[in-house]
C-alpha positions in Angstrom: -4.8 91.3 -43.9 -4.3 89.2 -40.7 -7.4 90.8 -39.2 -9.5 89.9 -42.2 -8.3 86.3 -42.1 -9.1 86.2 -38.4 -12.7 87.3 -39.1 -13.0 84.6 -41.8 -11.8 82.0 -39.3 -14.2 83.1 -36.6 -17.2 83.1 -38.9 -16.9 80.4 -41.6 -20.1 81.6 -43.4 -18.1 84.6 -44.6 -16.3 82.1 -46.8 -19.5 81.8 -48.7 -20.7 85.4 -48.6 -17.5 87.2 -49.4 -17.0 85.7 -52.9 -20.7 86.3 -53.6 -20.4 89.9 -52.7 -17.5 90.3 -55.0 -19.5 88.6 -57.8 -22.5 90.7 -57.1 -20.4 93.8 -57.4 -19.0 92.6 -60.7 -22.6 91.9 -61.9 -23.8 95.3 -60.9 -20.9 97.0 -62.7 -21.6 94.9 -65.8 -25.3 95.8 -65.8 -24.4 99.5 -65.4 -22.0 99.4 -68.3 -24.6 97.6 -70.4 -27.3 100.1 -69.5 -25.2 103.3 -70.1 -22.9 102.2 -72.9 -25.3 103.3 -75.7 -24.3 100.3 -77.8 -27.5 98.4 -76.9 -30.9 100.0 -77.1 -32.1 101.0 -73.7 -35.3 98.8 -73.9 -33.3 95.8 -74.8 -30.7 96.5 -72.2 -33.4 96.9 -69.5 -34.9 93.6 -70.5 -31.6 91.9 -70.4 -30.7 93.4 -67.0 -34.1 92.4 -65.5 -33.7 88.8 -66.8 -30.1 88.7 -65.6 -31.0 90.0 -62.1 -33.8 87.3 -61.8 -31.5 84.5 -63.0 -28.6 85.8 -60.8 -30.8 86.1 -57.8 -32.0 82.5 -58.1 -28.5 81.2 -58.7 -27.1 83.2 -55.9 -29.8 82.0 -53.5 -29.3 78.4 -54.4 -25.5 78.6 -54.2 -25.7 80.5 -50.8 -28.0 77.8 -49.4 -25.7 75.0 -50.6 -22.6 76.8 -49.5 -23.9 77.6 -46.0 -25.2 74.1 -45.5 -21.8 72.7 -46.6 -19.8 75.1 -44.4 -22.1 74.2 -41.4 -21.6 70.5 -42.0 -17.8 70.9 -42.3 -17.8 73.0 -39.2 -19.8 70.4 -37.3 -17.4 67.7 -38.6 -14.4 69.7 -37.4 -15.9 69.9 -33.9 -17.0 66.3 -33.6 -15.0 63.2 -32.6 -15.4 60.6 -35.4 -15.3 57.5 -33.1 -17.6 58.6 -30.2 -19.7 61.2 -32.1 -19.1 63.5 -29.1 -18.0 67.1 -29.5 -14.1 67.3 -29.5 -11.5 69.5 -27.8 -12.0 72.3 -30.4 -15.7 72.3 -29.7 -15.1 72.6 -25.9 -13.0 75.8 -26.4 -15.6 77.2 -28.9 -18.5 76.5 -26.5 -16.6 78.1 -23.6 -16.4 81.3 -25.6 -19.8 81.4 -27.3 -22.1 79.8 -24.6 -20.8 81.4 -21.5 -21.9 84.7 -20.1 -19.6 86.9 -18.0 -21.8 86.3 -14.9 -21.8 82.5 -15.3 -19.7 80.0 -13.4 -17.9 77.7 -15.9 -16.9 74.2 -14.7 -14.9 71.6 -16.5 -14.2 67.9 -15.6 -11.4 66.0 -17.3 -11.9 62.3 -17.3 -9.1 59.8 -17.9 -10.0 56.1 -18.2 -7.9 53.8 -15.9 -6.8 50.5 -17.4 -7.8 51.3 -21.0 -4.3 50.5 -22.4 -4.7 47.0 -20.9 -8.0 46.5 -22.7 -6.3 47.4 -26.0 -3.4 45.1 -25.3 -5.5 42.1 -24.2 -8.4 42.3 -26.6 -7.3 44.5 -29.5 -8.1 48.0 -30.6 -11.5 47.0 -32.0 -12.7 46.1 -28.5 -11.1 49.3 -27.2 -13.0 51.4 -29.8 -16.2 49.7 -28.6 -15.4 50.6 -25.0 -14.9 54.2 -26.0 -18.3 54.2 -27.7 -19.9 52.7 -24.6 -18.3 55.2 -22.3 -19.5 58.0 -24.6 -23.1 56.7 -24.4 -22.6 56.6 -20.6 -21.5 60.2 -20.6 -24.5 61.3 -22.6 -26.7 59.5 -20.1 -25.3 61.1 -17.0 -25.0 64.5 -18.5 -28.5 64.7 -19.8 -29.5 68.2 -20.7 -27.5 69.8 -17.9 -23.9 69.5 -19.3 -22.1 68.7 -22.5 -19.7 65.7 -22.8 -16.6 65.8 -25.0 -13.9 63.4 -26.2 -10.5 65.0 -26.1 -8.7 62.1 -27.7 -7.4 58.6 -26.8 -9.0 57.6 -23.5 -9.6 61.2 -22.3 -13.0 62.8 -22.0 -14.3 66.0 -20.6 -17.6 67.5 -19.4 -18.4 71.2 -19.6 -21.1 73.1 -17.8 -21.9 76.8 -17.4 -24.4 78.6 -15.2 -25.3 79.0 -11.5 -24.0 76.2 -9.3 -22.3 74.6 -12.3 -19.4 73.2 -10.2 -21.7 71.6 -7.7 -23.9 70.0 -10.3 -20.9 68.8 -12.4 -19.4 67.1 -9.3 -22.6 65.2 -8.9 -22.6 64.1 -12.5 -19.0 62.9 -12.2 -19.8 60.9 -9.1 -22.7 59.3 -10.9 -20.3 58.4 -13.7 -17.9 56.7 -11.3 -20.8 54.7 -9.9 -21.7 53.5 -13.4 -18.0 52.7 -14.2 -17.8 50.5 -11.1 -19.8 48.0 -13.1 -18.3 46.1 -15.9 -19.1 47.2 -19.5 -20.6 44.5 -21.8 -18.6 44.4 -25.1 -19.5 41.5 -27.4 -19.3 38.4 -25.3 -17.0 40.0 -22.7 -17.4 42.0 -19.5 -14.8 44.7 -19.5 -13.8 46.4 -16.2 -12.7 50.0 -16.6 -12.2 52.8 -14.2 -11.7 56.6 -14.3 -9.8 59.3 -12.6 -11.4 62.8 -12.7 -10.1 66.3 -12.2 -12.4 69.3 -11.8 -11.8 73.0 -12.2 -14.1 76.0 -12.3 -14.0 79.7 -13.0 -16.0 82.5 -11.6 -16.5 86.2 -12.5 -13.7 87.0 -10.1 -11.4 84.4 -11.5 -11.9 84.0 -15.2 -9.1 82.0 -16.9 -9.5 81.0 -20.5 -10.7 77.5 -21.5 -7.1 76.2 -22.1 -6.0 77.2 -18.6 -9.2 75.8 -17.1 -8.6 72.5 -18.9 -5.0 72.5 -17.7 -6.1 72.9 -14.1 -8.6 70.0 -14.5 -5.8 67.9 -15.9 -3.6 68.7 -12.9 -6.4 67.7 -10.6 -7.0 64.5 -12.5 -3.4 63.4 -11.9 -4.0 64.1 -8.2 -6.9 61.7 -8.4 -4.7 59.1 -10.0 -2.0 59.5 -7.3 -4.8 59.3 -4.6 -5.9 55.9 -5.7 -8.0 56.4 -8.9 -11.8 56.1 -9.2 -12.3 59.4 -7.6 -12.9 63.1 -8.2 -10.5 65.9 -7.2 -11.0 69.7 -7.4 -8.1 71.7 -8.5 -6.3 73.6 -5.7 -3.5 76.2 -6.1 -1.2 74.0 -4.0 -1.3 71.4 -6.8 0.6 73.8 -9.0 3.1 74.4 -6.1 3.5 70.6 -5.8 4.2 70.4 -9.6 6.9 73.1 -9.1 8.4 71.1 -6.3 8.3 67.9 -8.4 10.0 69.9 -11.2 12.7 71.2 -8.8 13.4 67.8 -7.4 13.5 66.2 -10.8 16.2 68.8 -11.7 18.1 68.0 -8.5 17.8 64.2 -9.3 19.3 64.8 -12.7 22.2 66.7 -11.1 22.6 63.9 -8.5 22.9 61.3 -11.2 25.5 63.4 -13.1 27.4 64.3 -9.9 27.5 60.7 -8.5 25.4 61.6 -5.4 23.6 58.2 -5.2 24.9 55.5 -2.9 24.1 51.9 -2.6 24.0 50.0 0.7 23.5 46.2 1.0 21.4 44.4 3.6 22.3 40.7 3.9 19.8 37.8 3.9 20.8 34.8 6.0 20.0 31.1 5.6 17.3 30.3 8.1 19.1 27.1 9.3 22.8 28.0 9.1 22.5 31.8 9.5 25.2 32.2 6.8 24.7 35.1 4.4 23.2 33.7 1.2 22.2 37.0 -0.5 22.3 40.8 -0.3 19.7 43.3 -1.3 20.7 46.6 -2.9 19.2 49.6 -1.1 19.5 53.0 -2.8 20.3 56.2 -0.9 20.7 59.8 -2.1 23.5 61.7 -0.3 22.8 65.4 -1.0 25.6 68.0 -1.2 24.4 69.3 2.2 25.2 65.9 3.8 21.6 64.9 4.2 20.8 61.2 3.4 17.4 60.7 1.7 15.7 57.3 1.4 14.1 56.1 -1.8 10.6 56.6 -0.6 11.1 60.4 -0.8 12.4 60.6 -4.4 11.6 57.3 -6.3 7.9 58.2 -6.9 9.0 61.5 -8.4 11.6 59.7 -10.5 9.0 57.3 -11.7 6.6 60.1 -12.6 9.2 62.1 -14.6 10.8 59.0 -16.3 14.2 59.5 -14.6 13.8 56.2 -12.8 15.0 54.3 -15.9 18.4 56.0 -15.8 18.7 55.7 -12.0 17.6 52.1 -12.1 20.2 51.1 -14.7 22.9 52.8 -12.6 21.8 50.8 -9.5 21.9 47.6 -11.5 25.3 48.2 -13.0 26.9 49.4 -9.7 25.4 46.5 -7.7 26.6 43.9 -10.2 30.1 45.4 -10.1 30.1 45.6 -6.3 28.8 42.0 -5.8 31.0 40.4 -8.5 33.7 39.3 -6.0 31.4 38.1 -3.2 31.6 34.4 -3.9 28.4 32.6 -4.8 25.9 34.7 -2.8 23.0 36.2 -4.7 22.4 39.8 -5.4 18.8 41.1 -5.1 17.9 44.4 -6.9 14.4 46.1 -6.8 12.8 47.0 -10.1 10.2 49.7 -10.3 6.9 49.4 -12.1 8.0 52.1 -14.6 11.1 50.1 -15.5 9.1 46.9 -16.0 6.8 48.8 -18.3 9.7 49.9 -20.4 10.0 47.4 -23.3 13.7 48.3 -23.6 14.5 47.2 -20.1 15.2 43.5 -20.7 17.7 44.5 -23.5 19.4 47.0 -21.2 19.6 44.3 -18.4 21.2 41.9 -20.8 23.8 44.5 -21.8 24.7 45.2 -18.1 25.1 41.5 -17.4 27.5 41.2 -20.4 29.4 44.4 -19.5 30.0 43.5 -15.9 30.4 39.8 -16.3 28.0 39.2 -13.4 26.6 35.6 -13.4 22.9 35.9 -14.4 21.9 33.0 -12.1 23.2 35.0 -9.1 20.9 37.9 -9.8 17.4 38.2 -8.3 15.1 41.0 -9.5 12.5 42.0 -6.9 9.2 43.3 -8.3 5.9 44.2 -6.5 2.5 43.0 -7.4 1.5 46.5 -8.5 4.2 46.5 -11.1 2.5 43.5 -12.8 -1.1 44.6 -12.4 -0.5 48.0 -14.1 0.4 46.4 -17.4 0.4 42.6 -17.2 0.9 41.9 -20.9 4.1 44.0 -21.2 5.3 42.7 -17.8 4.9 39.1 -18.8 6.8 39.6 -22.1 9.6 41.4 -20.2 9.8 38.7 -17.6 10.0 35.9 -20.2 13.1 37.6 -21.7 14.6 38.2 -18.3 14.2 34.5 -17.3 15.8 33.6 -20.6 19.0 35.2 -19.4 18.9 32.9 -16.3 17.9 35.8 -13.9 15.6 34.9 -11.1 12.3 36.8 -10.5 11.1 37.5 -6.9 7.7 38.8 -5.8 8.3 41.4 -3.1 6.0 42.6 -0.3 3.8 39.5 -0.5 0.9 39.7 1.9 0.0 43.4 1.1 -1.8 42.8 -2.2 -4.3 40.4 -3.7 -2.1 37.9 -5.5 -3.9 34.6 -6.2 -2.6 31.2 -6.9 -3.4 31.8 -10.6 -1.4 35.1 -10.4 1.6 33.3 -8.9 1.5 30.5 -11.5 1.1 33.0 -14.4 4.3 34.9 -13.5 6.3 31.9 -12.2 8.3 33.5 -9.5 11.4 31.9 -8.1 10.9 33.3 -4.6 8.3 35.1 -2.4 9.3 37.7 0.1 6.8 37.9 2.9 6.1 41.5 3.8 7.4 42.9 7.2 3.8 43.7 8.4 2.9 40.0 8.0 5.9 38.9 10.1 5.6 41.5 12.8 1.9 41.0 13.5 1.7 37.2 13.1 2.8 36.6 16.7 -0.2 38.5 18.1 -2.8 37.9 15.3 -3.8 34.3 14.8 -5.4 35.0 11.4 -2.2 36.6 10.1 -0.2 33.7 11.4 -2.5 31.4 9.5 -2.1 33.5 6.4 1.6 33.4 6.7 1.6 29.6 7.1 -0.7 29.2 4.1 1.5 31.5 2.0 4.5 29.4 2.8 2.7 26.2 1.9 1.5 27.7 -1.3 5.0 28.7 -2.2 6.3 25.3 -1.5 3.6 23.7 -3.8 4.8 26.1 -6.6 8.5 25.3 -6.0 9.3 28.8 -4.7 11.7 29.8 -2.0 10.4 32.0 0.8 12.1 34.9 2.5 10.9 36.7 5.6 11.8 40.3 5.6 11.8 42.9 8.4 12.6 40.4 11.2 13.7 42.4 14.2 13.4 40.0 17.2 14.5 36.5 18.1 10.8 35.6 18.6 10.0 36.6 15.1 13.0 34.7 13.7 11.9 31.6 15.6 8.4 31.9 14.3 9.4 32.2 10.6 12.0 29.5 10.9 9.5 27.1 12.4 7.0 28.1 9.7 9.5 27.0 7.0 11.0 30.1 5.6 14.3 29.6 3.7 15.9 33.0 4.3 15.6 35.7 6.9 16.3 39.4 6.4 16.1 42.1 9.0 17.8 44.1 11.7 18.0 41.1 14.0 21.0 39.9 11.9 22.2 42.8 9.8 21.4 46.4 8.9 22.3 47.8 5.5 26.0 48.5 5.1 28.4 49.8 2.5 29.8 47.4 -0.1 33.3 47.5 1.6 31.8 46.0 4.8 30.1 43.0 3.3 33.0 40.6 2.7 34.0 40.4 6.3 30.6 38.9 7.2 30.4 36.3 4.5 32.2 33.4 6.3 30.8 34.0 9.8 27.3 32.9 10.9 25.1 35.8 12.0 24.5 36.0 15.8 21.6 38.3 15.9 20.8 41.4 18.1 17.2 41.5 19.4 15.9 45.0 18.8 13.4 44.7 21.7 16.4 45.0 24.0 18.5 47.3 21.8 18.6 51.0 22.4 18.0 51.7 18.8 14.6 50.0 18.8 12.8 53.3 18.3 14.6 53.9 15.0 12.5 52.6 12.2 13.8 50.7 9.3 15.0 53.1 6.7 17.2 50.2 5.8 14.2 48.0 5.3 12.9 50.1 2.5 12.9 48.7 -1.0 15.3 50.4 -3.3 12.5 50.6 -6.0 15.1 51.0 -8.6 
């Protein structure tokens, strides 16, 4: 029974012919009974049978034609994406089976549009649908007769190709597509900028995975393209799967670390540029593994962001930091917020709950965010920041000088403070253009009523430079390294003296303590 149903599913036309065969058998039996029953004269029976056969044949031919046409149309509809009119995911798997010879190379590209969600959020789904149609037309154009484009759903597309040199030709098609996507797409009266990350995978006679596995490999390679900077193609490599296994293992370890209280927070003070008194502390996250090894956030935060665990870790950092800093007088507490947290619409509500639970004054809390956090999803970010400011919490733009923030960008998000990136500070003394950039950044911040912090200051010369340039606070190893919460209070009432790292024996140790907590 199951085998019969399988045959019907693999050849839908049997749905038309199978009932007709049964009806034909019934008709033949009826004719035989009529002919040999003896109740009807043989001449009359023969005439009736001949007439019935003619009528039945015409009716059967007509019904078969209509049935086959309807089944083919339904099958085509079932394998076609309604919005883009491209073949869909089901069609890709069907074509991989029916159109590929054993000797052929089969290559698949998986294409994920970058920035498509922002288009939907900014302009609405009707504009997003038009972008999908334009991308579909672009795919048809670049594929020509060489390859077949598909829409898998949402903002995901694919291209399939079989034959000699399929992989080489497909890579060329994908690079052509990226060139076209580097130009804006005209939609109504707008010019929409959209990008793509592409993963490629291929099979050969020696390595012949099924179409589902091939598509999975392309998907893994596509995410490698995203992590590598987007707007690029990446071929699947076996080490990608090993990397995924490593990510999975570390994710499990991070979950255990959160349950077993293995995370630690250290605090690096910020001093007033004039008085050198501590005016704020920044939370810096560390992972103290059971083997005693201390791991900085740069090693595990990207994985926590990718797996979604960053939300739980980030809330723990916020709550613990607020509890630790509650008794430190009026100095401010600065906590880094990751892009994934800011994209979470629940985050502002969770922040408000932590402020209420800990009793920490909202006006003493600074949330540090990077420009990347805002560019990835500006609509959601702006909504979240409006709620956060409503609590009285300050918003700080971290790592300023490493991105492309414009005056319009700064005005849009209304930051309370800019933190000049360490690279800008360290290189300004020797590079006149960077020094001019630093000075103009400080002037711009002043015009927008923002405070300015110089981070990563390691020498007295750098401190003198940023103090003369007009920075309000200074942060760096010259004054303080990161320290446990229990050591902060003893430094609050004493001006920092400063230890020039150029003359210190530890100068070669680079600033793990300067890293953002990103949590």
